[in-house]
N, C-alpha and C positions, 0 to 999 in steps of 0.2 A: 504494500500500500504506500502511496506517495506521501510526502510530508504534508501536503495540502489536505489530502483526504484524512490523514491521521488527526490533523488539527481540527478539521470540521467535525469529525466524529467525537473527539474528546470534548470540545466546547459545547456541543449539543446536549451533553449530559447535565449541564448546569442550566436549570430552568430560568435563572435570572437573565441569561444571555439570549433567550429565545422569545421572540415576539411574533405572534401570528404564524408560528411554524417556521420562522426564518431567524437566523442569527442576527442579532443587533450589533453590527461591527463597531459602531460608534461607542457603544457601551463597553465592548471588549477593549477598545483602545484606551478609553478612560480608565478602566480598572488597571490595565497594564501600566499606564503612565503613573498611577498612584501606588503601584506595587501592592495591589490588593492581595492579602495572604491567601484567600480561598482560591483565587484564580491561579496563583503561583503553585499551590499544592496540587491543583487539578492538572496543570501542565507537567508537573514532576511525576505524575502517575504513569506517564507514557515515556518509555526509555528513549524512543527516537526523538520526541519533542524535547526531552531533557537534554540530550546531547546537542541538539540544534540551537536551542535558545539559552542554554546555561553554560557557563565556563567554570571549571573546577580550579580554584586557586587556593593552594595550601589547605585542601580538604574543606573549602568553603565554596558553595555554589553561588555564582554571580549571574543574575538575570540580565540579559541584553535586551532591554525594553525598546531600544531604538530599532534593532533588527526585527523584533517581534511586531512593532507597529507598522514598519514598512511592509512586512510580509502580509499582514492583515489588510492593509489599505490597498496593496497592489491590485488585487483582483476586483475590488469595488470600483476603483477609478478606471482601470483599463482591463476589463474582463477578458478581452480576446488577445491582447498583445503580450501578456506576461512581461511587462516592462514598467518600471517606475517613472520612465521619462515621458514627457509630454510629446504630442505629435507635432513637434516643430524642432528646427535646428537653430541653435544660438549659443552664446557664451553665458556661462553660469558659474556661480560659486556655491559649492555644496548643494548642487542640483537646483538652485534658485537662479532664474535668469536675471541678469543685470545689464543695464545699458552702459554704465560707465564705471569701470574698476580696473585696477592694474593686476589683480590676482584672479584670473579667469581661466576656465577650461571650456572645451567645446562639449555641448550636450546635443543628443539626438535620440530619436526613438530606437529602442533595442540596444542602447549602449551597455546595459547591464546584462547582456546576453552573450552566448557563445554561438558563433556561426561556423558550422563545419566546413562549408564550401566544398561540396563533394563533386564538383564538375571534373570529368575526366577527358572530355572531348571539347574542342573549340566551339562546335556548333550545338553543344548540349545545354539545355536549360533544366534546372532542377527547382522544385519548390522547397527551398531550404527551411529547415527547422531552426528557430531561435530558442536555444535552451537557456532559460533564465537562471542565473547563478544562485539566486536566493530561493526561488520556488522549485527548482529542480536540481538540488545539489547532488543527488545520487546519479542522475542522468549525466550531469556534467563530469562528475568524477569518473564514471564509466567511460564516457566519450574520450576523455583526455588521458586516461591511464596508458602506460607504455604498451606498445603493440609488438606482436611477434613479427620477426623478419624471416624471409624465405628466399629461395632461388639465388643463393649466394654464388657469385662467380668472381674469379680474379682475372683481370686483364693485364698482360704485360707485353713486351716486345715479341714474345713467342706465341701470342694468341690468347685464347680464353681457356681457363683451367678450373676444375673443381677446387674448392679451397678446404683445407683441413683444419686451419686455425686462424684466428684473427690476431693482429698485432696493433699496438697503440699507434704505430706509424702509418697504418693503412689510410689511404684516401678512400672516400666513400661517395658513390652515387646511389641515392635512395629513391625508388619509384613508389609514389603513393601520396595520399593527402598530406599537404605540407603542414597544416596545423597539428595533426596527430603525430607526424614525424618529428616536428620540433619538440613536442612534449616528450616523445620517446627519447630524443637526444638529450634532453635536460637531465635524465637520470645519470648519465656519465660525463656529459660535456658542459655542465654548468660552470661558468667562470673560466672556460677554456678557449674561447674563440677570440682572436685578435681583431678580426675585421669581418663585418657582415655587409655585403653589397646586395641590394635587391632592385629589381626592375619589375615591380608588380603591375597588375592590370591598371590602366589609367582611368577606367570607368568613363570612357568617351562615348559609349554606345556602339562603337564599331570594333572594340577590342574583344578579348576573350572573356571579359567579365560580363556575363549575360544572365545572371541569376534571375529567375522569374519571381520578382518580388515588387510590390507596389512602392516600397520605400527603397528605390534603387540607390540613392545617395547614402541613406542611412545604412543600407546593407553593406555598401562598400566600406564605410567607416568602421562598422562593427567587424567586418572581415579583416581590415588592417589592424585595428586595435588588438584583437585576439592574438594575432601573430607577433606584433611588435612587443607585447608584454612578455611573451615567453622568450623572444629573441634577446631581450635585455638580460634575462637570467643567464643566457649562454655566453654573453660577452665577458671577457676579462675586465678587471678594474681599469686597465689601461687600454681598453679596446675602443673601437669606433664602429658606427653604423652609417652607411651611405644609402639613401633611398632616392631613386630616380623617378621623376614624374613630369607631366606637362602641366600647363596652366589650368586644365579642367578641374583638378583637385588639389593643386599645389598649396594654396593658402590654408585649406582645411587640414591637409596632411601636416603642415608646419605646426599648427596649433595642437594637433593630436600628438605629434612627436614631442612638443614642449611638455605636454602633460605626462607622457610615458617616461621620457628620459630626463626631464627637468629643463626648464628654459635656460638655466645657468650652464647647461652642458651643450647648448647649441654652439657650433663652431663657425659654420659658413654655409652658404648656398652656392654651389658651382653653377654657373650659367653656361650651358653647352649649346653651341650652334650646331644644329643637326641637319640642316639643308640650306641650299643657296636660295636667295630671294627669287631667282628666275625659274626655280623648279615648279612645274605645273602641279597644282593640287586640284581638289574637287572644284568645279566651276561654281558651285553654289555657296562657296565659302567667301565671306566678306573680308576676312583677315587672314594673312599668311602666317603660319606658324613656323618660325625658324629656330626658336629657343626651347630647350628643355632644362630642367632643374635637378640638381642633386642636393638634398638636404643632408647635412653632415653633423652628427652628434658624437660626443665622447661619452664613455660610461661614467667617468669621474675626472677630477682634475689630475689624476695620475697619468692620463693619456697625453702622449707627446707625439705630434705628427713629425714626419721626416721632412725637414725644410730643404728645399733645393739649394744648391750651392753654385757659386760663380767663381771662376778662376781669378785670383787677384793679379792686378797688373799695375805697374808704376809708370805706364806710358804718359799719363796726364800730369805727372809731377815734374814740371819743366820750368817753374818760375823760382827765381832766386832773389832775395832782398839784400841790398847793400845799404847800411846806415851811414850817412855822410855827416851826421852831427849827433850830439848827445840826446837831442830831443827834449821836450818839456814833460816832466812827470806830473800826472794828476791821479785822482782816485774817483772812479765812477762805479757806483753799485757795489762797493766793497772790493773792487778789483783795481790793481795797479795798472795804469795806462801810460804809455809814452807817446806823445804827439809829435809827428814830423810834418812840417809844412812842405809844400811843393819845392823841390830843389834840395831838400835835406835827406833824400833817400833815392835809390834807384831800384827798379825791378828789371832783372835781366832774364831773358828767355834762352835756355840752353837745353842740352840733351837731358832726358829724364834720368833721375838717380834718386837714391833714398834720402839725399839732402834737399831735394827739390820740394816745391809746394804745388798744390792744385788750386786753380782759380774757381771760385763758386760765386755766382751772383746772389746778393742778399736781397731777394725780392720775392713777391708772391707768397706761396705757402711756406717758404723757407723762414720767413720772418716770425712764424709761429711754431715751426716744426722742430727746431733744435736750439741749443743754447747760444750758438753764434748768431743765428738769425734774430733771436729775441734780444740779444745784447745790442745788435745793430739797430733794431726797431726802437729800443728804449733809450739808447744813449747817443747814437750816431746819426739818426735821422735828422736832417736839417742842420747838422753841425757845420756844413760848408759855409753857412752864413756868418759864422763866428771865426772859423779857422781858414776859410778860403777854399776854392776848388783845388783838387789834386792833393789834399792832405792825406796822410796815412797814420795808422794807429797800431801800436804794438800792445796787445792786451794779454795780461798774464792770467792764467787760471781758467781759460775758456777752451772748450773742446778737449780732445784726448792727446794733444801734442806731447811727444816724448820730451821736447825741450821746454815745455811749460808755457809757451806763449803762442799766440796766433796773430797774424797781420790782417788789418782791415784797411780799405781805402774808401774814401767818399767819392761823390761824383767829380768828374775830371774837367768838365767844361760848362759854360753857362747854358742853362736850359736842361741839363741832365739832373736827375734826382736819385738814380740808383747807385748803389755801391757794391763792393765785393769783399770777400774775405779769402785768405790763402791759407789752406790747411796743409800741414805736413803729413807724411805718409804714416798710416796706423801701423802699430807694431805687427799686426797680423799679416801685413803685406811685405814686411821687410825680408822675410824668408820665402816669399812666394806663397804657394798653397792656395787655399780657397776660403771663402766665407759664405755664411748662409744668407738667403734672401727670403722674403715672404712667399707663401704659396699663392699662385694666381687663382682668381675665381672666375675667369672667363677663358673658354677654350673653343676655338673655331675648328670643329671637327667635321664640318659639312662634307669635305672630301672623303674622309674616312667612313662616314655613315653611308655615303653614296656608293662606296666600293666594297662594303663588308658582306654583301649578300652571300657570297660563296666562301667566306673565310672558314677554315677548318674542314673544308670538303663537305659541308652541309649547307642547305639553303633555307633561309627564312625570309619571306618577302617583306614582312613588316615587323618592327619591334626588335630586330637583332641589333646588338650593340657591338661596335668595332673593338677589336683587341687593343687598339691604341688608347681608347678611353679607359678600359680596365687596367691597363699598364700604369696609367697616370694615378689612378686611385690606389692600386696595390702598392706602388712605390711610395706614395705619400703616407699611407696609414698601416703599413706592416713591414716586417723584415723577413729575410730568408728563414725558413723553418716554422714561421707562424701559421696558425690555423685560420683558413678563410671559409666562410659559409655563404652560400646563396640558396635561398629556399624558393625562389622563382626562377629556376635554372634555365628554362627554355632550351635553346640549342646548345648551351654549355659554354658560353664565352668566358664566364668568370672562372670556371674550373680549368678551362684550357689555358688561360693566361697564368693562373696560379701555378699550374703544373710547369709551364715553361720558365717561370720565375722562381722555382724551387721553394714554393710554399706548400703546406699541407692543405687539404680542402675537403669539404663536405658539400655536396650539391643535392637538392631535393626538387623533384619535378613530378607533378601529378597528371599533366596532360600528355597525351600520346602523340609524338611527332613522327613516328614511323622511321623512315630511312634518314630523317634529318634530326634525330634526337641527340642528346649529349653523349650517349655511349658511343655512337658512330663517330662523333667528332673527337672524343678522347682517344679512341683507337687510332685515329689518324695522327693525333699528337704523339702517341707512343712511337709511331712509325717514323716520326721526324718530319711531318708536313711543314712546308715553308711559307704558309700564308701568314697574314697578321703581323705579329711582332717577332716572328721566328728569326729573321735575319738580324734584327736589332739586338736580340739577346743571345745570338749565336746558338740557336736551338738545334740539337742534333738527334733528338729522340731519346727514348728510354723511360724508365719509371714504371709505375703500375697503379691500378686502382681496383677497388672491390665494388661490385654491383650487387644490390639486394633490393627486395621489395617488401612493403608491408603485406602481411598475409591476409588475403581477402577472406571475408566471411559472407555477410549479406550482400556485398557488392557483386558477388557472383550471380545472384538472382537478378539484380537490376540490369546487369549487362546482358543476361540471357533474355530478359523481358524486352529490352530494346532491340535485340537481334531477331526476335520472333517474327515469323512471316504471316501467321494467321491465328484466329481465335482458338483453334484446337490446341495449338502449342501453348497458348497462354493458360488454358484450362489444366493441362498437364503440369505446368509450372506452379499453378495455384495449389494443386493437390500435394506437390512437394513442399511448398512454402508453409502451408498450414500445419504440417507435421513437424516442421523444424522450429528451432528457437529464434528464428529470424523474423517471425511475424510480429508486427506492431501490437502492443497491448490494446490499442484503440480498436482493433478489428476482432469481431466475434466470428470465428469460422463457421459456427453452426448457423448463425443468421445469414452469413454469406451463402452457404450451401442452400438454405431455404429459398433464397432469392436469386438463384443462379440464372434463371431465365431473364431477369431484369439486367443482369450483367451481359448476357448474350445479345441483348437488344442495343447495347452501347456501340458506338463506332469503334473500330479497331484501335484507333489512337487513344480514345477515352478508356478503353479496356487496359491498354498499356499503362496509361497514366494512373489509373486506380491501383493496379497491382504494385507499381513502384511506390505509391503512397502507403501501401500495406506493409512495406518492408520496414523493419525496425532500423531506423537510421543510426541508432546508437550501437549497432552491431556490424558496421561496415567492415571492420577488420578484427582479427583475433587478438584478444588481450594477452600480454605476456604472462599475466597471472594464470591463464588457462593453458600454459605450456604442456601440462601433463594430462589434459583432458583428451581421452582417447578418441572422442568424436571429431576432434580437429585434425587427426591423422598427421601429427607433426613427427617428422623423421628424427631419429636419434642424432644424426649429424646437425640438423637445424637446431635441435635443443642445445647441443654443445656450443654452437656458434652464437646463439642468442645469449646464453649465459656468459660467454666471453664478452660479447658486445655490451651487455649491461653490467659487467664487472661482478657477476654473481660468484 
């Protein structure tokens, strides 16, 4: 019996709570709020209600009256949606919509639910079930419990082989529902992943996200939230997640990721040019889409991206000062300054050396951007009116000069207003080498996107990401040997690039791409294919990966129903389904059999739709906890490999 039914049955025994044969939920909420003893004793008589609404702290039971009130109110306000959220999308604090606040999160219908997202084919639509986390905790726990894996195979340069044991160093490609696979990974890989890159469905109406639900936008947000929350658990404390999207959902995704990962952990949004402006798009579009976005978050402030470097050069250090007088010493802003009027110094331009100086104009953003610019702004602006044009200033304690001073010059002729400063070479450049520079947030990869269709020897006409893009991300946010995860793997670009760049990886994909899927691509990578970044990283081939699948249970029935050709085949499947454990608890097989003629009168498509609805969606895959259930026919070898995978 569900929690809801248990609660209704228990409360109905208290005549104070029943009016005209119906439970008075306002009365129930009032008594709960006041911690009314008789009500609490009544709830404690049921072990399931006791475990759900009470917490044992040092042998003392604490009643969670807030959770209880939300539970009771849920069904009265929204009896069909199983959600506490109103039928609108907006920003809220603690589930209350606010028009103006700095501390906000995004709210939408079904936010407190779990969406399995069971689509396995691009053109497939499913009537997804929203499992409410509060009203259906048992169903959610069952849905998200670790799943059994099967069909293990190891691929290396010698081909495909049966596998006898798993190792911690194995790369994995997992076929199956990505939400359930992520929760399965969390058993062993929590806090193990350095970088997650995902390219999820963009929810444009033309991509693969076509779930048949009236709240399409809310469905997408729930879909993303469920997966991002478990993805966060997989990240190391110094890890990163990069999520690519277009402008259809980008603002909502940004707010959602702020909520899941913390606004303080937002690092940047990469702007990626994905096509040229003259590329022909649909003629009915009023605006041309050239840019996509990658929102980047760190797990915590322990995360440190790999900054790009530039080779140091002294070629600009070509200016040399000669002081022709003692100058006049003054003190400005606590700094000792020597003033030289025109004719009291010379600037000689010679071959670059470590004794030379580099010329920098003190103007624009420089005036606010560094200590020299600010000194010029505060003390030297307009000084030519007092000291004359062409004056120079030797300022001590500004910048990082090894000799302790920096030269400044004011405007040199009538009508000029700008000045310069001359800085000596930093110590990091004296011995050559390199220094770091900030990571760019704009990348023009239109050419790479236009030419990546056949990278890796597999073809994906839309949505495929070029290896050059993945190389940039993997270089910036991981190092050799780190673990990379992509749970919207598609044709396998992320894992292909990770393999070539000597990273470990796990890829998850639930759609079937046939000859163009990730396994085909990675087999080509093992063989040394030379597309994408292969030449840039001197890729020669080699390595290995392990392929496995979530062990199907009820999904076998849905696939067979979709492949059926006539009503007779569906009747045969019904007779199998009703005798199995995969029939939904909402279906009474005896009632169905009594009304079989009504079923026969439906169109073939409606018959298929009905039988798919009759499948228990909570039993799509076999749970790891059922590994020894003989009815699941799990081989001894699969049992061994699963125990190794889960670290049992």
